[in-house]
VOBA-1610 file (N, C-alpha, C; in pm, whole numbers, padded with zeros to 5 digits, always signed):
BEGIN
Unk+06996+02749-00205Unk+06886+02843-00142Unk+06769+02741-00118Unk+06715+02812-00028Unk+06597+02701+00049Unk+06499+02767-00087Unk+06401+02668-00108Unk+06242+02668-00198Unk+06159+02757-00125Unk+06076+02873-00155Unk+05989+02931-00074Unk+05855+02808-00028Unk+05810+02860+00076Unk+05750+02731+00108Unk+05587+02835+00140Unk+05470+02790+00079Unk+05369+02853+00018Unk+05283+02831+00145Unk+05216+02974+00199Unk+05164+03047+00303Unk+05054+02992+00315Unk+04970+02990+00235Unk+04822+03001+00246Unk+04764+02820+00272Unk+04841+02733+00256Unk+04810+02598+00250Unk+04923+02506+00330Unk+04927+02485+00419Unk+04996+02394+00508Unk+05048+02250+00424Unk+04999+02258+00312Unk+05075+02103+00264Unk+05173+02017+00273Unk+05311+02123+00352Unk+05450+02046+00378Unk+05407+01991+00478Unk+05324+02028+00587Unk+05281+01944+00734Unk+05231+01786+00706Unk+05136+01765+00617Unk+05110+01640+00580Unk+04986+01634+00481Unk+04968+01580+00388Unk+04890+01524+00269Unk+04832+01468+00318Unk+04653+01486+00367Unk+04581+01424+00392Unk+04477+01358+00284Unk+04401+01226+00263Unk+04366+01134+00160Unk+04284+01099+00163Unk+04134+01181+00186Unk+04010+01170+00148Unk+03958+01097+00030Unk+03811+01025+00058Unk+03801+00997-00015Unk+03722+01039-00162Unk+03811+01114-00229Unk+03745+01197-00348Unk+03753+01190-00453Unk+03732+01136-00594Unk+03768+01057-00704Unk+03787+01169-00801Unk+03911+01182-00868Unk+03966+01243-00953Unk+03895+01221-01093Unk+03875+01350-01120Unk+03767+01311-01258Unk+03844+01327-01393Unk+03838+01246-01505Unk+03904+01341-01613Unk+03845+01297-01759Unk+03846+01419-01796Unk+03786+01389-01938Unk+03798+01262-02042Unk+03978+01292-02030Unk+04011+01131-02158Unk+03938+00980-02087Unk+03947+01006-01941Unk+03896+00885-01897Unk+03760+00855-01892Unk+03663+00931-01963Unk+03522+00936-01903Unk+03458+00753-01961Unk+03387+00731-01854Unk+03331+00603-01866Unk+03388+00480-01847Unk+03550+00508-01767Unk+03667+00417-01754Unk+03694+00403-01586Unk+03697+00333-01568Unk+03747+00310-01418Unk+03844+00342-01360Unk+03938+00337-01515Unk+04070+00454-01477Unk+04104+00572-01417Unk+04114+00571-01302Unk+04093+00750-01254Unk+04240+00785-01228Unk+04360+00761-01310Unk+04508+00801-01253Unk+04501+00955-01341Unk+04595+00988-01323Unk+04660+01167-01369Unk+04707+01106-01475Unk+04746+01186-01560Unk+04827+01177-01669Unk+04981+01225-01624Unk+05064+01161-01681Unk+05221+01190-01635Unk+05229+01367-01646Unk+05317+01367-01576Unk+05352+01554-01509Unk+05473+01570-01612Unk+05570+01462-01695Unk+05635+01507-01826Unk+05568+01476-01973Unk+05638+01526-02073Unk+05646+01448-02214Unk+05728+01333-02220Unk+05702+01296-02356Unk+05771+01188-02402Unk+05938+01205-02395Unk+05949+01338-02449Unk+06122+01334-02482Unk+06157+01368-02311Unk+06060+01401-02201Unk+06117+01446-02088Unk+06099+01576-02010Unk+06008+01668-02141Unk+05995+01793-02109Unk+05866+01817-02035Unk+05869+01932-01908Unk+05761+01933-01820Unk+05688+01980-01913Unk+05482+02008-01933Unk+05439+02090-02034Unk+05377+02239-01877Unk+05365+02298-01976Unk+05372+02403-01853Unk+05242+02385-01789Unk+05100+02335-01826Unk+04995+02278-01750Unk+04881+02185-01813Unk+04862+02103-01746Unk+04762+02019-01788Unk+04643+01984-01705Unk+04522+02050-01751Unk+04424+01997-01677Unk+04304+01914-01714Unk+04299+01801-01613Unk+04207+01694-01600Unk+04133+01697-01575Unk+04055+01823-01521Unk+03911+01843-01491Unk+03866+01978-01473Unk+03804+01965-01670Unk+03755+02115-01657Unk+03612+02156-01599Unk+03503+02251-01601Unk+03443+02290-01572Unk+03316+02199-01613Unk+03259+02130-01528Unk+03058+02016-01584Unk+03006+02081-01520Unk+02905+02094-01568Unk+02745+02095-01522Unk+02683+02008-01410Unk+02727+01868-01474Unk+02702+01725-01429Unk+02794+01673-01365Unk+02891+01700-01315Unk+02988+01664-01231Unk+02945+01710-01088Unk+02992+01583-00990Unk+02927+01586-00843Unk+03053+01650-00757Unk+03173+01691-00851Unk+03286+01705-00747Unk+03381+01843-00844Unk+03475+01872-00784Unk+03525+02045-00806Unk+03608+01957-00922Unk+03673+02057-01035Unk+03760+01978-01105Unk+03887+01995-01043Unk+03977+01894-01097Unk+04099+01806-01028Unk+04240+01852-01161Unk+04326+01939-01156Unk+04423+01959-01253Unk+04560+01906-01210Unk+04634+01885-01304Unk+04758+01840-01259Unk+04845+01991-01207Unk+04954+01949-01110Unk+04971+02068-01085Unk+05110+02112-01170Unk+05144+02248-01172Unk+05276+02276-01244Unk+05396+02229-01185Unk+05458+02251-01284Unk+05582+02095-01241Unk+05705+02220-01205Unk+05663+02313-01212Unk+05791+02499-01188Unk+05738+02476-01016Unk+05578+02459-00971Unk+05527+02497-00824Unk+05639+02368-00772Unk+05589+02266-00833Unk+05639+02150-00744Unk+05791+02169-00702Unk+05853+02194-00794Unk+06005+02199-00792Unk+06019+02315-00715Unk+05927+02403-00669Unk+05971+02545-00618Unk+05877+02470-00474Unk+05874+02350-00423Unk+05847+02359-00304Unk+05667+02402-00247Unk+05631+02419-00371Unk+05461+02506-00330Unk+05374+02390-00237Unk+05443+02260-00283Unk+05326+02145-00242Unk+05409+02088-00125Unk+05528+02136-00086Unk+05597+02122+00062Unk+05716+02052+00019Unk+05825+02039+00117Unk+05928+01959+00096Unk+05954+01852+00226Unk+06038+01773+00179Unk+06061+01636+00287Unk+06241+01667+00250Unk+06262+01506+00283Unk+06424+01523+00347Unk+06455+01467+00169Unk+06401+01408+00089Unk+06417+01442-00056Unk+06419+01494-00186Unk+06371+01610-00039Unk+06377+01763-00137Unk+06176+01790-00167Unk+06153+01832-00298Unk+06044+01895-00342Unk+05894+01755-00333Unk+05806+01783-00266Unk+05675+01685-00273Unk+05655+01680-00402Unk+05579+01602-00487Unk+05499+01580-00546Unk+05387+01503-00560Unk+05269+01571-00491Unk+05116+01520-00519Unk+05113+01435-00603Unk+05048+01265-00550Unk+04940+01218-00614Unk+04802+01253-00671Unk+04754+01147-00738Unk+04634+01190-00765Unk+04492+01217-00636Unk+04539+01103-00539Unk+04428+01107-00453Unk+04474+01214-00344Unk+04572+01274-00337Unk+04628+01380-00270Unk+04638+01528-00323Unk+04598+01576-00425Unk+04578+01653-00566Unk+04436+01668-00522Unk+04345+01546-00508Unk+04186+01549-00540Unk+04172+01617-00390Unk+04229+01597-00271Unk+04215+01602-00148Unk+04254+01749-00107Unk+04331+01786-00194Unk+04372+01967-00190Unk+04257+02041-00244Unk+04230+01998-00376Unk+04127+02065-00450Unk+03996+02085-00420Unk+03962+01965-00306Unk+03828+01979-00270Unk+03842+02048-00074Unk+03952+02041-00044Unk+03951+02147+00090Unk+03980+02306+00002Unk+04055+02327-00099Unk+04036+02420-00118Unk+03861+02464-00215Unk+03867+02402-00258Unk+03734+02418-00295Unk+03607+02476-00186Unk+03604+02402-00098Unk+03499+02426+00051Unk+03543+02521+00068Unk+03683+02583+00069Unk+03730+02746+00155Unk+03657+02851+00053Unk+03638+02847-00112Unk+03606+02893-00160Unk+03434+02930-00150Unk+03397+02815-00117Unk+03179+02816-00126Unk+03223+02918-00018Unk+03229+02921+00073Unk+03210+02964+00220Unk+03232+03073+00238Unk+03346+03120+00137Unk+03384+03253+00143Unk+03276+03353+00032Unk+03241+03269-00044Unk+03149+03295-00157Unk+02999+03308-00121Unk+02981+03224-00009Unk+02814+03214+00055Unk+02825+03366+00140Unk+02907+03391+00226Unk+02951+03494+00289Unk+02910+03674+00235Unk+02962+03610+00084Unk+02990+03749+00016Unk+02849+03774-00014Unk+02768+03637-00063Unk+02593+03652-00076Unk+02500+03724+00011Unk+02536+03649+00152Unk+02486+03707+00268Unk+02471+03841+00304Unk+02591+03887+00283Unk+02640+04038+00320Unk+02606+04115+00186Unk+02611+04066+00081Unk+02530+04199-00064Unk+02358+04192+00001Unk+02315+04093+00011Unk+02168+04098+00051Unk+02118+04139+00184Unk+02246+04156+00297Unk+02207+04250+00427Unk+02145+04427+00382Unk+02327+04450+00238Unk+02319+04589+00219Unk+02216+04628+00169Unk+02220+04542+00085Unk+02084+04626+00035Unk+01931+04636+00060Unk+01893+04541+00179Unk+01760+04552+00262Unk+01752+04573+00374Unk+01899+04612+00398Unk+01895+04689+00541Unk+01931+04594+00687Unk+01919+04477+00665Unk+01935+04393+00758Unk+02077+04318+00797Unk+02047+04253+00928Unk+02148+04201+00995Unk+02146+04080+00898Unk+02308+04057+00850Unk+02330+03933+00789Unk+02342+03786+00846Unk+02361+03833+00986Unk+02366+03685+01075Unk+02181+03630+01102Unk+02117+03711+01087Unk+02018+03684+01184Unk+01850+03699+01058Unk+01869+03789+00946Unk+01806+03825+00834Unk+01679+03931+00916Unk+01702+03971+01040Unk+01590+04115+01089Unk+01636+04217+01062Unk+01579+04328+01052Unk+01593+04461+01022Unk+01644+04562+01161Unk+01732+04608+01127Unk+01799+04685+01252Unk+01651+04786+01322Unk+01690+04836+01449Unk+01631+04904+01493Unk+01570+05069+01462Unk+01646+05151+01381Unk+01630+05219+01379Unk+01754+05277+01252Unk+01707+05387+01172Unk+01774+05403+01082Unk+01920+05459+01103Unk+01920+05511+01243Unk+02114+05552+01257Unk+02172+05385+01292Unk+02111+05300+01314Unk+02193+05190+01366Unk+02204+05091+01173Unk+02088+05144+01126Unk+02138+05057+01020Unk+02229+05120+00887Unk+02226+05270+00894Unk+02352+05310+00852Unk+02503+05272+00871Unk+02465+05269+00972Unk+02632+05221+01061Unk+02628+05100+01019Unk+02529+05000+01012Unk+02589+04873+00972Unk+02600+04842+00830Unk+02541+04917+00753Unk+02549+04950+00580Unk+02698+04938+00570Unk+02721+05055+00663Unk+02899+05106+00591Unk+03020+04972+00679Unk+02978+04912+00791Unk+03018+04809+00838Unk+03033+04703+00729Unk+02882+04625+00681Unk+02902+04530+00602Unk+02922+04543+00504Unk+02973+04674+00431Unk+03022+04724+00300Unk+03231+04714+00297Unk+03228+04688+00455Unk+03388+04653+00485Unk+03388+04586+00444Unk+03311+04460+00593Unk+03331+04374+00534Unk+03297+04250+00383Unk+03252+04303+00334Unk+03223+04247+00205Unk+03336+04280+00153Unk+03411+04393+00113Unk+03539+04343+00091Unk+03618+04274+00110Unk+03630+04278+00237Unk+03751+04176+00326Unk+03715+04029+00266Unk+03554+03988+00256Unk+03541+03871+00201Unk+03601+03860+00058Unk+03573+03938-00021Unk+03591+03953-00201Unk+03754+03965-00208Unk+03818+04038-00115Unk+03958+04037-00078Unk+04034+03901-00074Unk+03940+03815+00058Unk+04009+03674+00058Unk+04021+03573-00044Unk+03897+03579-00115Unk+03831+03496-00203Unk+03935+03507-00319Unk+03966+03643-00361Unk+04060+03714-00472Unk+04175+03605-00433Unk+04296+03614-00303Unk+04386+03553-00217Unk+04385+03448-00263Unk+04241+03351-00212Unk+04249+03229-00208Unk+04306+03154-00373Unk+04187+03228-00478Unk+04255+03178-00595Unk+04347+03240-00659Unk+04425+03301-00610Unk+04558+03355-00668Unk+04670+03241-00617Unk+04633+03193-00504Unk+04689+03112-00382Unk+04729+02974-00495Unk+04556+02936-00546Unk+04573+02839-00606Unk+04670+02801-00756Unk+04651+02947-00819Unk+04695+02999-00903Unk+04838+02880-00949Unk+04888+02986-00853Unk+05022+02955-00804Unk+05028+02779-00830Unk+04989+02711-00781Unk+05047+02602-00782Unk+04988+02492-00845Unk+04871+02574-00962Unk+04787+02520-01093Unk+04739+02591-01180Unk+04811+02670-01224Unk+04784+02741-01347Unk+04661+02808-01326Unk+04691+02895-01416Unk+04581+03018-01486Unk+04423+02901-01526Unk+04450+02811-01610Unk+04296+02748-01671Unk+04255+02671-01566Unk+04356+02630-01503Unk+04272+02496-01338Unk+04207+02612-01248Unk+04258+02735-01215Unk+04171+02821-01128Unk+04079+02866-01225Unk+04079+02894-01276Unk+03933+02947-01379Unk+03852+02861-01391Unk+03881+02704-01399Unk+03751+02636-01392Unk+03726+02549-01226Unk+03779+02576-01133Unk+03748+02612-00985Unk+03666+02713-00950Unk+03679+02827-01032Unk+03626+02936-00971Unk+03472+02922-01033Unk+03440+02867-01134Unk+03369+02830-01217Unk+03266+02773-01150Unk+03318+02648-01103Unk+03256+02483-01047Unk+03204+02579-00948Unk+03280+02688-00860Unk+03253+02712-00719Unk+03154+02783-00710Unk+03156+02875-00831Unk+03006+02982-00851Unk+02880+02916-00881Unk+02879+02819-00981Unk+02782+02747-00994Unk+02736+02637-00875Unk+02811+02644-00789Unk+02772+02583-00648Unk+02699+02655-00592Unk+02728+02748-00509Unk+02670+02882-00490Unk+02567+02899-00529Unk+02550+02923-00675Unk+02435+02980-00745Unk+02313+02883-00732Unk+02347+02743-00668Unk+02208+02605-00707Unk+02334+02491-00782Unk+02406+02534-00837Unk+02426+02376-00939Unk+02392+02392-01042Unk+02370+02528-01128Unk+02338+02504-01268Unk+02420+02617-01295Unk+02518+02612-01397Unk+02636+02744-01437Unk+02542+02755-01578Unk+02473+02929-01594Unk+02493+02950-01672Unk+02458+03078-01730Unk+02446+03137-01837Unk+02471+03293-01819Unk+02314+03360-01810Unk+02328+03454-01744Unk+02230+03543-01750Unk+02175+03520-01641Unk+02214+03457-01543Unk+02176+03420-01347Unk+02245+03520-01293Unk+02314+03599-01295Unk+02326+03658-01154Unk+02261+03802-01170Unk+02252+03831-01083Unk+02122+03969-01041Unk+02254+04089-01043Unk+02131+04191-01069Unk+02284+04333-01133Unk+02289+04375-00993Unk+02286+04331-00906Unk+02336+04356-00755Unk+02470+04280-00750Unk+02510+04182-00815Unk+02650+04087-00828Unk+02736+04147-00923Unk+02852+04110-00891Unk+02959+04152-00953Unk+02961+04070-01068Unk+02968+03977-01060Unk+02939+03851-01165Unk+02853+03892-01292Unk+02746+03935-01255Unk+02618+03995-01362Unk+02742+04123-01456Unk+02843+04160-01439Unk+02929+04265-01527Unk+03073+04196-01554Unk+03098+04081-01510Unk+03235+04039-01498Unk+03217+03931-01637Unk+03314+03933-01702Unk+03329+03855-01847Unk+03330+03712-01825Unk+03369+03639-01725Unk+03334+03523-01677Unk+03188+03512-01622Unk+03159+03617-01592Unk+02977+03554-01573Unk+02904+03612-01675Unk+02790+03705-01633Unk+02721+03759-01723Unk+02724+03843-01843Unk+02869+03927-01792Unk+02949+04023-01900Unk+02826+04105-01968Unk+02734+04182-01869Unk+02637+04259-01910Unk+02646+04351-01912Unk+02608+04387-01967Unk+02595+04602-01971Unk+02540+04666-01795Unk+02594+04781-01747Unk+02545+04798-01631Unk+02379+04853-01700Unk+02263+04843-01614Unk+02145+04906-01609Unk+02137+05092-01613Unk+02132+05171-01699Unk+02094+05316-01704Unk+02024+05307-01557Unk+02062+05446-01488Unk+01971+05461-01385Unk+01887+05459-01347Unk+01822+05523-01471Unk+01630+05526-01469Unk+01608+05403-01450Unk+01652+05297-01478Unk+01615+05161-01540Unk+01625+05084-01412Unk+01681+05122-01291Unk+01718+05044-01168Unk+01588+05029-01093Unk+01505+04917-01079Unk+01417+04910-00958Unk+01432+04975-00791Unk+01338+04998-00766Unk+01386+05041-00598Unk+01395+04916-00517Unk+01427+04951-00397Unk+01393+04801-00338Unk+01276+04791-00264Unk+01185+04701-00229Unk+01082+04763-00191Unk+01075+04720-00067Unk+01150+04668+00008Unk+01191+04655+00130Unk+01248+04743+00245Unk+01311+04821+00110Unk+01419+04942+00209Unk+01391+05017+00313Unk+01224+05074+00300Unk+01167+05166+00417Unk+01159+05097+00523Unk+01094+05029+00558Unk+01040+04919+00650Unk+01111+04949+00774Unk+01248+04961+00791Unk+01295+04970+00905Unk+01289+05120+00974Unk+01260+05270+00877Unk+01260+05399+00922Unk+01157+05393+00982Unk+01038+05288+01004Unk+00897+05331+01056Unk+00973+05323+01219Unk+01060+05228+01254Unk+01076+05241+01402Unk+01171+05391+01473Unk+01204+05431+01329Unk+01327+05538+01425Unk+01235+05697+01406Unk+01111+05660+01346Unk+00995+05786+01355Unk+00899+05814+01500Unk+00913+05946+01505Unk+00820+05997+01639Unk+00635+05971+01593Unk+00615+05955+01732Unk+00467+05897+01746Unk+00368+06004+01681Unk+00397+06150+01762Unk+00341+06262+01722Unk+00363+06312+01567Unk+00204+06296+01537Unk+00217+06311+01382Unk+00281+06436+01321Unk+00272+06578+01346Unk+00339+06657+01329Unk+00490+06663+01298Unk+00547+06595+01434Unk+00695+06578+01419Unk+00740+06476+01376Unk+00651+06378+01351Unk+00692+06254+01249Unk+00685+06316+01074Unk+00582+06351+01040Unk+00607+06416+00872Unk+00733+06518+00895Unk+00719+06617+00979Unk+00902+06686+00996Unk+01033+06574+01005Unk+01019+06512+01063Unk+01149+06450+01041Unk+01170+06329+00927Unk+01058+06317+00876Unk+01061+06204+00742Unk+01083+06334+00635Unk+01045+06440+00636Unk+01104+06536+00541Unk+01227+06573+00543Unk+01297+06590+00677Unk+01449+06580+00664Unk+01525+06466+00632Unk+01488+06343+00674Unk+01555+06248+00605Unk+01496+06220+00461Unk+01398+06267+00420Unk+01356+06254+00258Unk+01463+06349+00151Unk+01527+06484+00207Unk+01600+06572+00189Unk+01735+06503+00167Unk+01760+06460+00298Unk+01922+06364+00298Unk+01949+06283+00197Unk+01837+06152+00188Unk+01802+06037+00108Unk+01839+06092-00035Unk+01759+06185-00092Unk+01789+06246-00229Unk+01914+06312-00235Unk+01980+06384-00159Unk+02100+06432-00177Unk+02230+06289-00207Unk+02199+06169-00128Unk+02281+06124-00114Unk+02262+06001-00241Unk+02143+05967-00303Unk+02088+05954-00432Unk+02153+06016-00519Unk+02152+06114-00532Unk+02221+06173-00624Unk+02373+06177-00641Unk+02421+06182-00522Unk+02608+06114-00512Unk+02594+05989-00592Unk+02493+05893-00531Unk+02532+05776-00559Unk+02558+05749-00748Unk+02467+05805-00767Unk+02418+05829-00935Unk+02548+05876-00978Unk+02573+05969-00936Unk+02660+06044-01071Unk+02816+05957-01043Unk+02823+05883-00906Unk+02936+05764-00883Unk+02893+05671-00956Unk+02778+05599-00975Unk+02768+05506-01085Unk+02795+05528-01217Unk+02760+05632-01273Unk+02762+05663-01405Unk+02917+05707-01439Unk+02954+05754-01351Unk+03145+05721-01354Unk+03168+05656-01381Unk+03135+05564-01273Unk+03248+05432-01340Unk+03174+05330-01479Unk+03047+05383-01471Unk+03016+05337-01592Unk+03095+05394-01745Unk+03145+05501-01717Unk+03196+05616-01827Unk+03340+05586-01809Unk+03410+05534-01703Unk+03587+05580-01686Unk+03625+05384-01642Unk+03506+05299-01615Unk+03591+05164-01590Unk+03620+05220-01476Unk+03766+05117-01429Unk+03850+05105-01295Unk+03886+05245-01330Unk+03924+05339-01393Unk+04013+05441-01410Unk+03956+05559-01310Unk+03800+05527-01296Unk+03714+05625-01190Unk+03769+05547-01084Unk+03760+05445-01012Unk+03846+05435-00907Unk+03972+05459-00805Unk+03963+05446-00718Unk+04113+05463-00616Unk+04192+05379-00611Unk+04281+05378-00573Unk+04434+05304-00609Unk+04420+05206-00518Unk+04369+05192-00411Unk+04354+05136-00338Unk+04258+04998-00357Unk+04152+05050-00412Unk+04044+04957-00495Unk+04087+04849-00559Unk+04213+04920-00682Unk+04249+04847-00783Unk+04367+04784-00728Unk+04440+04835-00672Unk+04562+04746-00627Unk+04598+04667-00477Unk+04439+04673-00390Unk+04490+04634-00275Unk+04336+04530-00278Unk+04255+04590-00241Unk+04102+04556-00255Unk+04051+04437-00309Unk+04113+04479-00470Unk+04116+04339-00597Unk+04249+04299-00695Unk+04350+04343-00607Unk+04402+04263-00649Unk+04535+04291-00736Unk+04475+04422-00791Unk+04551+04437-00926Unk+04431+04427-01044Unk+04299+04340-01037Unk+04238+04297-01108Unk+04099+04388-01126Unk+04209+04536-01279Unk+04098+04575-01277Unk+03940+04612-01338Unk+03907+04412-01366Unk+03796+04408-01433Unk+03720+04353-01323Unk+03743+04312-01182Unk+03676+04261-01109Unk+03664+04389-01022Unk+03740+04487-01030Unk+03716+04618-00898Unk+03619+04671-00966Unk+03621+04707-01109Unk+03527+04771-01181Unk+03354+04697-01137Unk+03379+04570-01199Unk+03236+04467-01175Unk+03195+04476-01042Unk+03275+04466-00916Unk+03209+04464-00763Unk+03176+04608-00724Unk+03262+04710-00789Unk+03194+04865-00776Unk+03090+04881-00802Unk+03023+04866-00961Unk+02915+04850-01004Unk+02823+04796-00936Unk+02855+04634-00919Unk+02743+04598-00783Unk+02705+04671-00666Unk+02817+04706-00585Unk+02817+04796-00539Unk+02721+04897-00476Unk+02781+04989-00603Unk+02648+05103-00615Unk+02514+05079-00655Unk+02514+04973-00781Unk+02392+04959-00799Unk+02264+04913-00697Unk+02322+04844-00572Unk+02279+04824-00461Unk+02269+04928-00358Unk+02317+05001-00334Unk+02291+05142-00272Unk+02196+05221-00329Unk+02184+05241-00500Unk+02081+05274-00512Unk+01949+05257-00504Unk+01946+05134-00542Unk+01834+05086-00503Unk+01772+05057-00370Unk+01851+05077-00278Unk+01840+05102-00149Unk+01775+05276-00112Unk+01854+05361-00159Unk+01812+05456-00176Unk+01709+05507-00263Unk+01653+05429-00363Unk+01548+05443-00447Unk+01399+05405-00365Unk+01443+05272-00297Unk+01336+05225-00223Unk+01317+05325-00083Unk+01363+05401+00025Unk+01356+05441+00122Unk+01302+05581+00104Unk+01346+05641-00080Unk+01281+05799-00125Unk+01115+05747-00163Unk+01115+05640-00186Unk+00972+05644-00277Unk+00886+05569-00113Unk+00986+05549-00048Unk+00875+05466+00087Unk+00862+05610+00164Unk+00976+05726+00167Unk+00910+05832+00211Unk+00825+05944+00183Unk+00832+05934+00048Unk+00739+06032-00011Unk+00610+05990-00042Unk+00583+05851+00029Unk+00460+05811-00021Unk+00377+05843+00135Unk+00457+05827+00193Unk+00418+05871+00363Unk+00406+06066+00428Unk+00500+06094+00366Unk+00456+06268+00348Unk+00386+06309+00243Unk+00362+06220+00185Unk+00206+06309+00077Unk+00094+06278+00112Unk+00079+06160+00246Unk-00079+06097+00278Unk-00019+06209+00426Unk+00058+06192+00532Unk+00074+06271+00663Unk+00096+06407+00667Unk+00114+06525+00492Unk+00136+06613+00513Unk+00068+06681+00608Unk-00043+06669+00590Unk-00179+06830+00599Unk-00128+06810+00823Unk-00088+06697+00843Unk-00035+06688+01027Unk+00027+06759+01076Unk+00129+06867+00899Unk+00271+06903+00933Unk+00227+07083+00938Unk+00129+07098+00918Unk+00060+07233+00855Unk+00044+07340+00960
//
């Protein structure tokens, strides 16, 4: 029976070898950067050997020994002699390439979250022309954010197939620290970021609804969609305010439901497809997304209330 081919990485075609050093905790301070053997003294293969755990001071991603079972299954490719067992330099190249892909996905996700919160175009950072366009863009950006997060989870799952759970966690931590600015510490994620709630991140409890601060810039694009006539302007703001208050009430109900029930409050699609069966990540991401929606709604309502109050006499 032919071994299955790995679909995410084209490792079977060619193993490129860039100049990427392999870090090893066991060889710290030594010039020997070779990988430890993939089998024990009695010939039995270890389940997993991690030679490069997450290290805040390291300059490159952690590198691990491939799982013997993954090598035997042809995950790293096949040639005329059988399964390919990559050497130290080839492993370093593969991990570096995969880390770059993860960094790009995580950066894209960060830009989309910021765009959802501020009502701006993630490509340019500029506000949209009117509130209708802003709402449609928020829906589009939310769908795109889920796609990017799903791609990130899929990429980690593919890496785990070849290198195991510990190595995948080490790489994930390194990538997130790189995107956050190169410092890995708890307490570093905003409540609008999924890893604020994730056990591998801050593992923080969600803020109560009445402690969520409004997004200060949330109302700035509403100005462009309001009539110039003072009376019509106030009438339009009142309608918008009523709609935003209704939406905020719905967002609050959903947010508190997720806090109370966790992943059980989510749809089957979210749990099994969007987040690949990772209930913890599904809960964390849903909390972060709803937190951003609430911040946005609070900011819009504050902006509208202030202007309705100051201009209300024109509508009498």
